[in-house]
PDB file of N, CA, C, O and CB in Angstrom:
ATOM      1  N   UNK A   1     101.710  93.109  81.697  1.00  0.00           N
ATOM      2  CA  UNK A   1     100.776  92.504  80.672  1.00  0.00           C
ATOM      3  C   UNK A   1     100.397  91.086  81.145  1.00  0.00           C
ATOM      4  O   UNK A   1      99.229  90.725  81.292  1.00  0.00           O
ATOM      5  CB  UNK A   1     101.464  92.443  79.195  1.00  0.00           C
ATOM      6  N   UNK A   2     101.381  90.380  81.352  1.00  0.00           N
ATOM      7  CA  UNK A   2     101.205  88.894  81.606  1.00  0.00           C
ATOM      8  C   UNK A   2     100.358  88.832  82.962  1.00  0.00           C
ATOM      9  O   UNK A   2      99.434  88.022  83.027  1.00  0.00           O
ATOM     10  CB  UNK A   2     102.727  88.071  81.744  1.00  0.00           C
ATOM     11  N   UNK A   3     100.621  89.590  83.948  1.00  0.00           N
ATOM     12  CA  UNK A   3      99.922  89.581  85.241  1.00  0.00           C
ATOM     13  C   UNK A   3      98.394  89.926  84.948  1.00  0.00           C
ATOM     14  O   UNK A   3      97.543  89.355  85.629  1.00  0.00           O
ATOM     15  CB  UNK A   3     100.608  90.659  86.283  1.00  0.00           C
ATOM     16  N   UNK A   4      98.038  90.769  84.037  1.00  0.00           N
ATOM     17  CA  UNK A   4      96.632  91.059  83.664  1.00  0.00           C
ATOM     18  C   UNK A   4      95.983  89.767  83.176  1.00  0.00           C
ATOM     19  O   UNK A   4      94.921  89.342  83.631  1.00  0.00           O
ATOM     20  CB  UNK A   4      96.548  92.180  82.547  1.00  0.00           C
ATOM     21  N   UNK A   5      96.717  89.154  82.190  1.00  0.00           N
ATOM     22  CA  UNK A   5      96.055  87.834  81.672  1.00  0.00           C
ATOM     23  C   UNK A   5      96.027  86.844  82.720  1.00  0.00           C
ATOM     24  O   UNK A   5      95.023  86.136  82.792  1.00  0.00           O
ATOM     25  CB  UNK A   5      96.800  87.208  80.451  1.00  0.00           C
ATOM     26  N   UNK A   6      97.075  86.662  83.638  1.00  0.00           N
ATOM     27  CA  UNK A   6      96.886  85.613  84.634  1.00  0.00           C
ATOM     28  C   UNK A   6      95.866  85.877  85.520  1.00  0.00           C
ATOM     29  O   UNK A   6      95.155  84.952  85.912  1.00  0.00           O
ATOM     30  CB  UNK A   6      98.025  85.370  85.374  1.00  0.00           C
ATOM     31  N   UNK A   7      95.677  87.116  85.926  1.00  0.00           N
ATOM     32  CA  UNK A   7      94.620  87.543  86.837  1.00  0.00           C
ATOM     33  C   UNK A   7      93.300  87.099  86.301  1.00  0.00           C
ATOM     34  O   UNK A   7      92.480  86.503  87.000  1.00  0.00           O
ATOM     35  CB  UNK A   7      94.631  89.057  87.042  1.00  0.00           C
ATOM     36  N   UNK A   8      93.096  87.422  84.958  1.00  0.00           N
ATOM     37  CA  UNK A   8      91.820  87.096  84.286  1.00  0.00           C
ATOM     38  C   UNK A   8      91.654  85.568  84.290  1.00  0.00           C
ATOM     39  O   UNK A   8      90.652  85.073  84.805  1.00  0.00           O
ATOM     40  CB  UNK A   8      91.783  87.669  82.797  1.00  0.00           C
ATOM     41  N   UNK A   9      92.618  84.801  83.726  1.00  0.00           N
ATOM     42  CA  UNK A   9      92.499  83.399  83.659  1.00  0.00           C
ATOM     43  C   UNK A   9      92.345  82.653  84.893  1.00  0.00           C
ATOM     44  O   UNK A   9      91.609  81.673  85.008  1.00  0.00           O
ATOM     45  CB  UNK A   9      93.553  82.915  83.028  1.00  0.00           C
ATOM     46  N   UNK A  10      93.061  83.147  85.806  1.00  0.00           N
ATOM     47  CA  UNK A  10      92.993  82.461  87.161  1.00  0.00           C
ATOM     48  C   UNK A  10      91.627  82.635  87.848  1.00  0.00           C
ATOM     49  O   UNK A  10      91.260  81.812  88.687  1.00  0.00           O
ATOM     50  CB  UNK A  10      94.105  83.029  88.111  1.00  0.00           C
ATOM     51  N   UNK A  11      90.911  83.632  87.528  1.00  0.00           N
ATOM     52  CA  UNK A  11      89.666  83.873  88.143  1.00  0.00           C
ATOM     53  C   UNK A  11      88.572  83.284  87.273  1.00  0.00           C
ATOM     54  O   UNK A  11      87.483  82.915  87.713  1.00  0.00           O
ATOM     55  CB  UNK A  11      89.462  85.352  88.382  1.00  0.00           C
ATOM     56  N   UNK A  12      88.946  83.225  86.008  1.00  0.00           N
ATOM     57  CA  UNK A  12      87.989  82.679  84.917  1.00  0.00           C
ATOM     58  C   UNK A  12      86.939  83.809  84.676  1.00  0.00           C
ATOM     59  O   UNK A  12      85.888  83.560  84.085  1.00  0.00           O
ATOM     60  CB  UNK A  12      87.219  81.225  85.392  1.00  0.00           C
ATOM     61  N   UNK A  13      87.222  84.982  85.115  1.00  0.00           N
ATOM     62  CA  UNK A  13      86.353  86.056  84.874  1.00  0.00           C
ATOM     63  C   UNK A  13      86.539  86.788  83.565  1.00  0.00           C
ATOM     64  O   UNK A  13      87.664  86.921  83.083  1.00  0.00           O
ATOM     65  CB  UNK A  13      86.476  86.960  85.933  1.00  0.00           C
ATOM     66  N   UNK A  14      85.499  87.244  83.007  1.00  0.00           N
ATOM     67  CA  UNK A  14      85.540  87.954  81.812  1.00  0.00           C
ATOM     68  C   UNK A  14      85.460  89.527  81.997  1.00  0.00           C
ATOM     69  O   UNK A  14      85.721  90.287  81.064  1.00  0.00           O
ATOM     70  CB  UNK A  14      84.434  87.455  80.963  1.00  0.00           C
ATOM     71  N   UNK A  15      85.072  89.987  83.295  1.00  0.00           N
ATOM     72  CA  UNK A  15      84.980  91.345  83.708  1.00  0.00           C
ATOM     73  C   UNK A  15      85.659  91.552  84.928  1.00  0.00           C
ATOM     74  O   UNK A  15      85.766  90.657  85.765  1.00  0.00           O
ATOM     75  CB  UNK A  15      83.646  91.776  83.830  1.00  0.00           C
ATOM     76  N   UNK A  16      86.162  92.785  85.086  1.00  0.00           N
ATOM     77  CA  UNK A  16      86.704  93.264  86.315  1.00  0.00           C
ATOM     78  C   UNK A  16      85.919  94.408  87.036  1.00  0.00           C
ATOM     79  O   UNK A  16      85.020  95.001  86.440  1.00  0.00           O
ATOM     80  CB  UNK A  16      88.054  93.707  86.044  1.00  0.00           C
ATOM     81  N   UNK A  17      86.223  94.678  88.167  1.00  0.00           N
ATOM     82  CA  UNK A  17      85.464  95.832  88.915  1.00  0.00           C
ATOM     83  C   UNK A  17      86.380  96.892  88.500  1.00  0.00           C
ATOM     84  O   UNK A  17      87.373  96.640  87.817  1.00  0.00           O
ATOM     85  CB  UNK A  17      85.280  95.700  90.649  1.00  0.00           C
ATOM     86  N   UNK A  18      86.055  98.163  88.922  1.00  0.00           N
ATOM     87  CA  UNK A  18      86.814  99.236  88.821  1.00  0.00           C
ATOM     88  C   UNK A  18      88.101  99.197  89.749  1.00  0.00           C
ATOM     89  O   UNK A  18      89.183  99.648  89.374  1.00  0.00           O
ATOM     90  CB  UNK A  18      85.970 100.353  89.083  1.00  0.00           C
ATOM     91  N   UNK A  19      87.887  98.607  91.018  1.00  0.00           N
ATOM     92  CA  UNK A  19      88.997  98.468  91.914  1.00  0.00           C
ATOM     93  C   UNK A  19      89.991  97.431  91.318  1.00  0.00           C
ATOM     94  O   UNK A  19      91.197  97.561  91.524  1.00  0.00           O
ATOM     95  CB  UNK A  19      88.501  98.044  93.336  1.00  0.00           C
ATOM     96  N   UNK A  20      89.533  96.482  90.638  1.00  0.00           N
ATOM     97  CA  UNK A  20      90.507  95.386  90.106  1.00  0.00           C
ATOM     98  C   UNK A  20      91.151  95.972  88.956  1.00  0.00           C
ATOM     99  O   UNK A  20      92.289  95.602  88.667  1.00  0.00           O
ATOM    100  CB  UNK A  20      89.797  93.994  89.681  1.00  0.00           C
ATOM    101  N   UNK A  21      90.494  96.931  88.196  1.00  0.00           N
ATOM    102  CA  UNK A  21      91.093  97.518  86.941  1.00  0.00           C
ATOM    103  C   UNK A  21      92.203  98.449  87.492  1.00  0.00           C
ATOM    104  O   UNK A  21      93.314  98.516  86.966  1.00  0.00           O
ATOM    105  CB  UNK A  21      89.965  98.351  85.985  1.00  0.00           C
ATOM    106  N   UNK A  22      91.824  99.186  88.617  1.00  0.00           N
ATOM    107  CA  UNK A  22      92.895 100.150  89.195  1.00  0.00           C
ATOM    108  C   UNK A  22      94.165  99.473  89.627  1.00  0.00           C
ATOM    109  O   UNK A  22      95.261 100.021  89.500  1.00  0.00           O
ATOM    110  CB  UNK A  22      92.346 100.906  90.425  1.00  0.00           C
ATOM    111  N   UNK A  23      93.997  98.224  90.162  1.00  0.00           N
ATOM    112  CA  UNK A  23      95.055  97.350  90.757  1.00  0.00           C
ATOM    113  C   UNK A  23      95.822  96.889  89.541  1.00  0.00           C
ATOM    114  O   UNK A  23      97.049  96.955  89.471  1.00  0.00           O
ATOM    115  CB  UNK A  23      94.462  96.085  91.646  1.00  0.00           C
ATOM    116  N   UNK A  24      95.070  96.437  88.620  1.00  0.00           N
ATOM    117  CA  UNK A  24      95.822  95.711  87.454  1.00  0.00           C
ATOM    118  C   UNK A  24      96.772  96.752  86.717  1.00  0.00           C
ATOM    119  O   UNK A  24      97.925  96.465  86.394  1.00  0.00           O
ATOM    120  CB  UNK A  24      94.716  95.059  86.331  1.00  0.00           C
ATOM    121  N   UNK A  25      96.217  97.913  86.496  1.00  0.00           N
ATOM    122  CA  UNK A  25      96.865  98.974  85.832  1.00  0.00           C
ATOM    123  C   UNK A  25      97.731  99.911  86.568  1.00  0.00           C
ATOM    124  O   UNK A  25      98.421 100.750  85.990  1.00  0.00           O
ATOM    125  CB  UNK A  25      95.946  99.683  85.237  1.00  0.00           C
ATOM    126  N   UNK A  26      97.687  99.753  87.942  1.00  0.00           N
ATOM    127  CA  UNK A  26      98.340 100.597  88.876  1.00  0.00           C
ATOM    128  C   UNK A  26      98.006 102.104  88.591  1.00  0.00           C
ATOM    129  O   UNK A  26      98.868 102.971  88.446  1.00  0.00           O
ATOM    130  CB  UNK A  26      99.852 100.335  88.822  1.00  0.00           C
ATOM    131  N   UNK A  27      96.713 102.302  88.533  1.00  0.00           N
ATOM    132  CA  UNK A  27      96.305 103.734  88.342  1.00  0.00           C
ATOM    133  C   UNK A  27      95.143 103.998  89.228  1.00  0.00           C
ATOM    134  O   UNK A  27      94.535 103.087  89.788  1.00  0.00           O
ATOM    135  CB  UNK A  27      95.934 104.066  86.847  1.00  0.00           C
ATOM    136  N   UNK A  28      94.816 105.355  89.358  1.00  0.00           N
ATOM    137  CA  UNK A  28      93.803 105.666  90.374  1.00  0.00           C
ATOM    138  C   UNK A  28      92.463 105.737  89.664  1.00  0.00           C
ATOM    139  O   UNK A  28      92.359 105.584  88.447  1.00  0.00           O
ATOM    140  CB  UNK A  28      94.122 107.017  91.135  1.00  0.00           C
ATOM    141  N   UNK A  29      91.492 105.964  90.438  1.00  0.00           N
ATOM    142  CA  UNK A  29      90.061 105.980  90.138  1.00  0.00           C
ATOM    143  C   UNK A  29      89.926 106.964  88.991  1.00  0.00           C
ATOM    144  O   UNK A  29      89.383 106.586  87.953  1.00  0.00           O
ATOM    145  CB  UNK A  29      89.160 106.390  91.406  1.00  0.00           C
ATOM    146  N   UNK A  30      90.386 108.202  89.112  1.00  0.00           N
ATOM    147  CA  UNK A  30      90.092 109.232  88.032  1.00  0.00           C
ATOM    148  C   UNK A  30      90.699 108.758  86.738  1.00  0.00           C
ATOM    149  O   UNK A  30      90.024 108.888  85.716  1.00  0.00           O
ATOM    150  CB  UNK A  30      90.673 110.676  88.401  1.00  0.00           C
ATOM    151  N   UNK A  31      91.834 108.253  86.674  1.00  0.00           N
ATOM    152  CA  UNK A  31      92.530 107.716  85.540  1.00  0.00           C
ATOM    153  C   UNK A  31      91.511 106.646  84.856  1.00  0.00           C
ATOM    154  O   UNK A  31      91.122 106.698  83.689  1.00  0.00           O
ATOM    155  CB  UNK A  31      93.970 107.038  86.018  1.00  0.00           C
ATOM    156  N   UNK A  32      91.170 105.695  85.797  1.00  0.00           N
ATOM    157  CA  UNK A  32      90.329 104.487  85.306  1.00  0.00           C
ATOM    158  C   UNK A  32      88.970 105.102  84.573  1.00  0.00           C
ATOM    159  O   UNK A  32      88.551 104.650  83.507  1.00  0.00           O
ATOM    160  CB  UNK A  32      89.895 103.439  86.680  1.00  0.00           C
ATOM    161  N   UNK A  33      88.424 106.051  85.197  1.00  0.00           N
ATOM    162  CA  UNK A  33      87.176 106.543  84.619  1.00  0.00           C
ATOM    163  C   UNK A  33      87.438 107.454  83.282  1.00  0.00           C
ATOM    164  O   UNK A  33      86.597 107.613  82.398  1.00  0.00           O
ATOM    165  CB  UNK A  33      86.401 107.390  85.750  1.00  0.00           C
ATOM    166  N   UNK A  34      88.643 107.977  83.289  1.00  0.00           N
ATOM    167  CA  UNK A  34      89.075 108.745  82.104  1.00  0.00           C
ATOM    168  C   UNK A  34      89.131 107.849  80.969  1.00  0.00           C
ATOM    169  O   UNK A  34      88.691 108.175  79.867  1.00  0.00           O
ATOM    170  CB  UNK A  34      90.416 109.420  82.295  1.00  0.00           C
ATOM    171  N   UNK A  35      89.757 106.527  81.256  1.00  0.00           N
ATOM    172  CA  UNK A  35      89.917 105.475  80.220  1.00  0.00           C
ATOM    173  C   UNK A  35      88.574 105.040  79.719  1.00  0.00           C
ATOM    174  O   UNK A  35      88.301 104.937  78.523  1.00  0.00           O
ATOM    175  CB  UNK A  35      90.690 104.256  80.766  1.00  0.00           C
ATOM    176  N   UNK A  36      87.766 104.795  80.690  1.00  0.00           N
ATOM    177  CA  UNK A  36      86.365 104.295  80.397  1.00  0.00           C
ATOM    178  C   UNK A  36      85.588 105.430  79.539  1.00  0.00           C
ATOM    179  O   UNK A  36      85.096 105.119  78.454  1.00  0.00           O
ATOM    180  CB  UNK A  36      85.545 103.966  81.846  1.00  0.00           C
ATOM    181  N   UNK A  37      85.494 106.624  79.995  1.00  0.00           N
ATOM    182  CA  UNK A  37      84.808 107.581  79.350  1.00  0.00           C
ATOM    183  C   UNK A  37      85.406 107.945  77.951  1.00  0.00           C
ATOM    184  O   UNK A  37      84.616 108.313  77.082  1.00  0.00           O
ATOM    185  CB  UNK A  37      84.738 108.713  80.221  1.00  0.00           C
ATOM    186  N   UNK A  38      86.617 107.877  77.692  1.00  0.00           N
ATOM    187  CA  UNK A  38      87.239 108.077  76.388  1.00  0.00           C
ATOM    188  C   UNK A  38      87.031 106.861  75.505  1.00  0.00           C
ATOM    189  O   UNK A  38      87.217 106.973  74.294  1.00  0.00           O
ATOM    190  CB  UNK A  38      88.732 108.369  76.541  1.00  0.00           C
ATOM    191  N   UNK A  39      86.643 105.667  76.055  1.00  0.00           N
ATOM    192  CA  UNK A  39      86.359 104.547  75.157  1.00  0.00           C
ATOM    193  C   UNK A  39      87.651 103.635  75.011  1.00  0.00           C
ATOM    194  O   UNK A  39      87.691 102.703  74.207  1.00  0.00           O
ATOM    195  CB  UNK A  39      85.882 105.103  73.732  1.00  0.00           C
ATOM    196  N   UNK A  40      88.713 103.977  75.857  1.00  0.00           N
ATOM    197  CA  UNK A  40      89.960 103.268  75.699  1.00  0.00           C
ATOM    198  C   UNK A  40      89.813 101.855  76.398  1.00  0.00           C
ATOM    199  O   UNK A  40      90.516 100.911  76.036  1.00  0.00           O
ATOM    200  CB  UNK A  40      91.166 104.124  76.319  1.00  0.00           C
ATOM    201  N   UNK A  41      88.965 101.750  77.318  1.00  0.00           N
ATOM    202  CA  UNK A  41      88.578 100.496  77.871  1.00  0.00           C
ATOM    203  C   UNK A  41      87.023 100.331  77.946  1.00  0.00           C
ATOM    204  O   UNK A  41      86.328 101.301  78.249  1.00  0.00           O
ATOM    205  CB  UNK A  41      89.201 100.357  79.243  1.00  0.00           C
ATOM    206  N   UNK A  42      86.504  99.178  77.688  1.00  0.00           N
ATOM    207  CA  UNK A  42      85.148  98.980  77.609  1.00  0.00           C
ATOM    208  C   UNK A  42      84.506  98.544  78.867  1.00  0.00           C
ATOM    209  O   UNK A  42      85.084  97.722  79.578  1.00  0.00           O
ATOM    210  CB  UNK A  42      84.891  98.081  76.613  1.00  0.00           C
ATOM    211  N   UNK A  43      83.268  99.066  79.221  1.00  0.00           N
ATOM    212  CA  UNK A  43      82.594  98.693  80.434  1.00  0.00           C
ATOM    213  C   UNK A  43      81.076  98.889  80.264  1.00  0.00           C
ATOM    214  O   UNK A  43      80.609  99.542  79.331  1.00  0.00           O
ATOM    215  CB  UNK A  43      83.133  99.515  81.622  1.00  0.00           C
ATOM    216  N   UNK A  44      80.420  98.363  81.099  1.00  0.00           N
ATOM    217  CA  UNK A  44      78.975  98.542  81.174  1.00  0.00           C
ATOM    218  C   UNK A  44      78.512  98.454  82.722  1.00  0.00           C
ATOM    219  O   UNK A  44      79.199  97.983  83.628  1.00  0.00           O
ATOM    220  CB  UNK A  44      78.240  97.407  80.257  1.00  0.00           C
ATOM    221  N   UNK A  45      77.290  98.966  82.840  1.00  0.00           N
ATOM    222  CA  UNK A  45      76.833  98.917  84.328  1.00  0.00           C
ATOM    223  C   UNK A  45      75.902  97.821  84.522  1.00  0.00           C
ATOM    224  O   UNK A  45      74.962  97.614  83.755  1.00  0.00           O
ATOM    225  CB  UNK A  45      76.131 100.236  84.804  1.00  0.00           C
ATOM    226  N   UNK A  46      76.147  97.157  85.488  1.00  0.00           N
ATOM    227  CA  UNK A  46      75.295  95.953  85.929  1.00  0.00           C
ATOM    228  C   UNK A  46      74.702  96.243  87.347  1.00  0.00           C
ATOM    229  O   UNK A  46      75.423  96.066  88.329  1.00  0.00           O
ATOM    230  CB  UNK A  46      76.202  94.560  85.974  1.00  0.00           C
ATOM    231  N   UNK A  47      73.429  96.679  87.492  1.00  0.00           N
ATOM    232  CA  UNK A  47      72.911  97.038  88.637  1.00  0.00           C
ATOM    233  C   UNK A  47      73.450  98.423  89.076  1.00  0.00           C
ATOM    234  O   UNK A  47      73.269  99.395  88.342  1.00  0.00           O
ATOM    235  CB  UNK A  47      73.157  96.000  89.581  1.00  0.00           C
ATOM    236  N   UNK A  48      74.116  98.540  90.268  1.00  0.00           N
ATOM    237  CA  UNK A  48      74.833  99.712  90.579  1.00  0.00           C
ATOM    238  C   UNK A  48      76.358  99.563  90.487  1.00  0.00           C
ATOM    239  O   UNK A  48      77.104 100.372  91.040  1.00  0.00           O
ATOM    240  CB  UNK A  48      74.451 100.145  91.909  1.00  0.00           C
ATOM    241  N   UNK A  49      76.824  98.482  89.757  1.00  0.00           N
ATOM    242  CA  UNK A  49      78.227  98.271  89.584  1.00  0.00           C
ATOM    243  C   UNK A  49      78.701  98.289  88.297  1.00  0.00           C
ATOM    244  O   UNK A  49      78.100  97.692  87.403  1.00  0.00           O
ATOM    245  CB  UNK A  49      78.606  97.137  90.109  1.00  0.00           C
ATOM    246  N   UNK A  50      79.915  99.029  88.060  1.00  0.00           N
ATOM    247  CA  UNK A  50      80.501  99.100  86.752  1.00  0.00           C
ATOM    248  C   UNK A  50      81.390  97.959  86.586  1.00  0.00           C
ATOM    249  O   UNK A  50      82.229  97.653  87.433  1.00  0.00           O
ATOM    250  CB  UNK A  50      81.231 100.379  86.526  1.00  0.00           C
ATOM    251  N   UNK A  51      81.198  97.291  85.432  1.00  0.00           N
ATOM    252  CA  UNK A  51      82.132  96.055  84.980  1.00  0.00           C
ATOM    253  C   UNK A  51      82.921  96.522  83.784  1.00  0.00           C
ATOM    254  O   UNK A  51      82.423  97.105  82.821  1.00  0.00           O
ATOM    255  CB  UNK A  51      81.251  94.657  84.548  1.00  0.00           C
ATOM    256  N   UNK A  52      84.243  96.207  83.932  1.00  0.00           N
ATOM    257  CA  UNK A  52      85.197  96.494  82.765  1.00  0.00           C
ATOM    258  C   UNK A  52      85.519  95.159  82.280  1.00  0.00           C
ATOM    259  O   UNK A  52      85.707  94.221  83.054  1.00  0.00           O
ATOM    260  CB  UNK A  52      86.553  97.328  83.160  1.00  0.00           C
ATOM    261  N   UNK A  53      85.595  95.045  80.878  1.00  0.00           N
ATOM    262  CA  UNK A  53      85.925  93.873  80.125  1.00  0.00           C
ATOM    263  C   UNK A  53      87.440  93.745  80.193  1.00  0.00           C
ATOM    264  O   UNK A  53      88.204  94.607  79.758  1.00  0.00           O
ATOM    265  CB  UNK A  53      85.396  93.956  78.651  1.00  0.00           C
ATOM    266  N   UNK A  54      87.829  92.577  80.784  1.00  0.00           N
ATOM    267  CA  UNK A  54      89.264  92.267  80.844  1.00  0.00           C
ATOM    268  C   UNK A  54      90.054  92.399  79.620  1.00  0.00           C
ATOM    269  O   UNK A  54      91.146  92.965  79.567  1.00  0.00           O
ATOM    270  CB  UNK A  54      89.436  90.970  81.288  1.00  0.00           C
ATOM    271  N   UNK A  55      89.334  91.743  78.455  1.00  0.00           N
ATOM    272  CA  UNK A  55      90.161  91.927  77.137  1.00  0.00           C
ATOM    273  C   UNK A  55      90.415  93.284  76.776  1.00  0.00           C
ATOM    274  O   UNK A  55      91.423  93.598  76.143  1.00  0.00           O
ATOM    275  CB  UNK A  55      89.489  91.318  75.958  1.00  0.00           C
ATOM    276  N   UNK A  56      89.508  94.147  77.167  1.00  0.00           N
ATOM    277  CA  UNK A  56      89.786  95.617  76.800  1.00  0.00           C
ATOM    278  C   UNK A  56      90.822  96.284  77.624  1.00  0.00           C
ATOM    279  O   UNK A  56      91.398  97.296  77.225  1.00  0.00           O
ATOM    280  CB  UNK A  56      88.537  96.446  76.926  1.00  0.00           C
ATOM    281  N   UNK A  57      91.069  95.721  78.785  1.00  0.00           N
ATOM    282  CA  UNK A  57      92.214  96.118  79.571  1.00  0.00           C
ATOM    283  C   UNK A  57      93.451  95.723  78.920  1.00  0.00           C
ATOM    284  O   UNK A  57      94.366  96.528  78.746  1.00  0.00           O
ATOM    285  CB  UNK A  57      92.166  95.554  80.919  1.00  0.00           C
ATOM    286  N   UNK A  58      93.512  94.394  78.520  1.00  0.00           N
ATOM    287  CA  UNK A  58      94.550  93.849  77.839  1.00  0.00           C
ATOM    288  C   UNK A  58      94.986  94.624  76.546  1.00  0.00           C
ATOM    289  O   UNK A  58      96.129  95.014  76.304  1.00  0.00           O
ATOM    290  CB  UNK A  58      94.185  92.511  77.544  1.00  0.00           C
ATOM    291  N   UNK A  59      93.879  94.779  75.762  1.00  0.00           N
ATOM    292  CA  UNK A  59      94.032  95.644  74.558  1.00  0.00           C
ATOM    293  C   UNK A  59      94.649  96.954  74.811  1.00  0.00           C
ATOM    294  O   UNK A  59      95.507  97.389  74.043  1.00  0.00           O
ATOM    295  CB  UNK A  59      92.739  95.882  73.932  1.00  0.00           C
ATOM    296  N   UNK A  60      94.265  97.597  75.835  1.00  0.00           N
ATOM    297  CA  UNK A  60      94.815  99.006  76.192  1.00  0.00           C
ATOM    298  C   UNK A  60      96.199  98.831  76.524  1.00  0.00           C
ATOM    299  O   UNK A  60      96.947  99.733  76.148  1.00  0.00           O
ATOM    300  CB  UNK A  60      94.070  99.720  77.409  1.00  0.00           C
ATOM    301  N   UNK A  61      96.714  97.844  77.160  1.00  0.00           N
ATOM    302  CA  UNK A  61      98.020  97.602  77.545  1.00  0.00           C
ATOM    303  C   UNK A  61      98.929  97.394  76.335  1.00  0.00           C
ATOM    304  O   UNK A  61     100.031  97.931  76.226  1.00  0.00           O
ATOM    305  CB  UNK A  61      98.053  96.452  78.448  1.00  0.00           C
ATOM    306  N   UNK A  62      98.350  96.524  75.381  1.00  0.00           N
ATOM    307  CA  UNK A  62      99.013  96.317  74.050  1.00  0.00           C
ATOM    308  C   UNK A  62      99.126  97.696  73.276  1.00  0.00           C
ATOM    309  O   UNK A  62     100.193  98.007  72.744  1.00  0.00           O
ATOM    310  CB  UNK A  62      98.165  95.243  73.167  1.00  0.00           C
ATOM    311  N   UNK A  63      98.145  98.419  73.226  1.00  0.00           N
ATOM    312  CA  UNK A  63      98.181  99.658  72.477  1.00  0.00           C
ATOM    313  C   UNK A  63      99.300 100.677  73.111  1.00  0.00           C
ATOM    314  O   UNK A  63     100.079 101.315  72.402  1.00  0.00           O
ATOM    315  CB  UNK A  63      96.693 100.312  72.496  1.00  0.00           C
ATOM    316  N   UNK A  64      99.276 100.741  74.489  1.00  0.00           N
ATOM    317  CA  UNK A  64     100.215 101.488  75.207  1.00  0.00           C
ATOM    318  C   UNK A  64     101.710 101.094  74.870  1.00  0.00           C
ATOM    319  O   UNK A  64     102.550 101.955  74.609  1.00  0.00           O
ATOM    320  CB  UNK A  64      99.923 101.315  76.665  1.00  0.00           C
ATOM    321  N   UNK A  65     102.000  99.690  74.892  1.00  0.00           N
ATOM    322  CA  UNK A  65     103.195  99.180  74.626  1.00  0.00           C
ATOM    323  C   UNK A  65     103.688  99.501  73.122  1.00  0.00           C
ATOM    324  O   UNK A  65     104.864  99.764  72.871  1.00  0.00           O
ATOM    325  CB  UNK A  65     103.111  97.746  74.918  1.00  0.00           C
ATOM    326  N   UNK A  66     102.730  99.455  72.208  1.00  0.00           N
ATOM    327  CA  UNK A  66     103.037  99.794  70.859  1.00  0.00           C
ATOM    328  C   UNK A  66     103.300 101.269  70.647  1.00  0.00           C
ATOM    329  O   UNK A  66     104.068 101.609  69.747  1.00  0.00           O
ATOM    330  CB  UNK A  66     101.951  99.359  69.995  1.00  0.00           C
ATOM    331  N   UNK A  67     102.670 102.229  71.474  1.00  0.00           N
ATOM    332  CA  UNK A  67     102.909 103.555  71.458  1.00  0.00           C
ATOM    333  C   UNK A  67     104.366 103.821  71.978  1.00  0.00           C
ATOM    334  O   UNK A  67     105.142 104.626  71.465  1.00  0.00           O
ATOM    335  CB  UNK A  67     101.853 104.251  72.258  1.00  0.00           C
ATOM    336  N   UNK A  68     104.595 103.135  72.924  1.00  0.00           N
ATOM    337  CA  UNK A  68     105.932 103.310  73.722  1.00  0.00           C
ATOM    338  C   UNK A  68     107.062 102.806  72.738  1.00  0.00           C
ATOM    339  O   UNK A  68     108.108 103.446  72.628  1.00  0.00           O
ATOM    340  CB  UNK A  68     105.946 102.390  75.214  1.00  0.00           C
ATOM    341  N   UNK A  69     106.847 101.739  72.085  1.00  0.00           N
ATOM    342  CA  UNK A  69     107.795 101.234  71.064  1.00  0.00           C
ATOM    343  C   UNK A  69     107.987 102.433  69.899  1.00  0.00           C
ATOM    344  O   UNK A  69     109.083 102.836  69.507  1.00  0.00           O
ATOM    345  CB  UNK A  69     107.172  99.770  70.395  1.00  0.00           C
ATOM    346  N   UNK A  70     106.869 102.842  69.501  1.00  0.00           N
ATOM    347  CA  UNK A  70     107.011 103.872  68.392  1.00  0.00           C
ATOM    348  C   UNK A  70     107.722 105.126  68.927  1.00  0.00           C
ATOM    349  O   UNK A  70     108.479 105.781  68.210  1.00  0.00           O
ATOM    350  CB  UNK A  70     105.575 104.283  67.796  1.00  0.00           C
ATOM    351  N   UNK A  71     107.459 105.440  70.200  1.00  0.00           N
ATOM    352  CA  UNK A  71     108.126 106.724  70.610  1.00  0.00           C
ATOM    353  C   UNK A  71     109.610 106.434  70.788  1.00  0.00           C
ATOM    354  O   UNK A  71     110.437 107.260  70.403  1.00  0.00           O
ATOM    355  CB  UNK A  71     107.500 107.325  71.967  1.00  0.00           C
ATOM    356  N   UNK A  72     109.958 105.343  71.334  1.00  0.00           N
ATOM    357  CA  UNK A  72     111.354 104.968  71.349  1.00  0.00           C
ATOM    358  C   UNK A  72     112.090 104.860  70.034  1.00  0.00           C
ATOM    359  O   UNK A  72     113.203 105.356  69.857  1.00  0.00           O
ATOM    360  CB  UNK A  72     111.460 103.736  71.997  1.00  0.00           C
ATOM    361  N   UNK A  73     111.452 104.223  69.171  1.00  0.00           N
ATOM    362  CA  UNK A  73     111.938 104.159  67.663  1.00  0.00           C
ATOM    363  C   UNK A  73     112.267 105.578  67.116  1.00  0.00           C
ATOM    364  O   UNK A  73     113.291 105.802  66.470  1.00  0.00           O
ATOM    365  CB  UNK A  73     110.769 103.490  66.689  1.00  0.00           C
ATOM    366  N   UNK A  74     111.316 106.540  67.420  1.00  0.00           N
ATOM    367  CA  UNK A  74     111.474 107.853  66.959  1.00  0.00           C
ATOM    368  C   UNK A  74     112.644 108.547  67.467  1.00  0.00           C
ATOM    369  O   UNK A  74     113.381 109.227  66.752  1.00  0.00           O
ATOM    370  CB  UNK A  74     110.356 108.584  67.253  1.00  0.00           C
ATOM    371  N   UNK A  75     112.816 108.351  68.810  1.00  0.00           N
ATOM    372  CA  UNK A  75     114.112 108.896  69.493  1.00  0.00           C
ATOM    373  C   UNK A  75     115.360 108.343  68.905  1.00  0.00           C
ATOM    374  O   UNK A  75     116.343 109.074  68.786  1.00  0.00           O
ATOM    375  CB  UNK A  75     114.140 108.565  71.013  1.00  0.00           C
ATOM    376  N   UNK A  76     115.384 107.125  68.538  1.00  0.00           N
ATOM    377  CA  UNK A  76     116.595 106.513  68.039  1.00  0.00           C
ATOM    378  C   UNK A  76     117.038 106.931  66.702  1.00  0.00           C
ATOM    379  O   UNK A  76     118.211 106.844  66.337  1.00  0.00           O
ATOM    380  CB  UNK A  76     116.444 105.125  68.025  1.00  0.00           C
ATOM    381  N   UNK A  77     115.996 107.427  65.914  1.00  0.00           N
ATOM    382  CA  UNK A  77     116.278 107.867  64.506  1.00  0.00           C
ATOM    383  C   UNK A  77     117.111 109.137  64.438  1.00  0.00           C
ATOM    384  O   UNK A  77     117.420 109.616  63.347  1.00  0.00           O
ATOM    385  CB  UNK A  77     114.963 108.103  63.748  1.00  0.00           C
TER     386      UNK A  77
END
C-alpha cells in the first residue's frame, strides 16, 4: 500500500498507465482489465491510452485489506 502512494506522490501523477497499475498491484493485464470493467478501479481513455486513477488503486488496496481482515476475524471466531 505505501509503495503505491509513494509511487504516486514521487511522480506527482494523478493517473497511471495500465502497465504501471499492473506493476503496482503485481497483477497481469487480464486481472487489471477485470478490475476496470467491474468498476473496482476507475479509469478513462485519453486518445488511445487508458488512464487509471491512482486514488482508485489505493482505495482498491484498502478494500482488499479490509476484506482480508474480516476473513481472518471470521476464522478466529
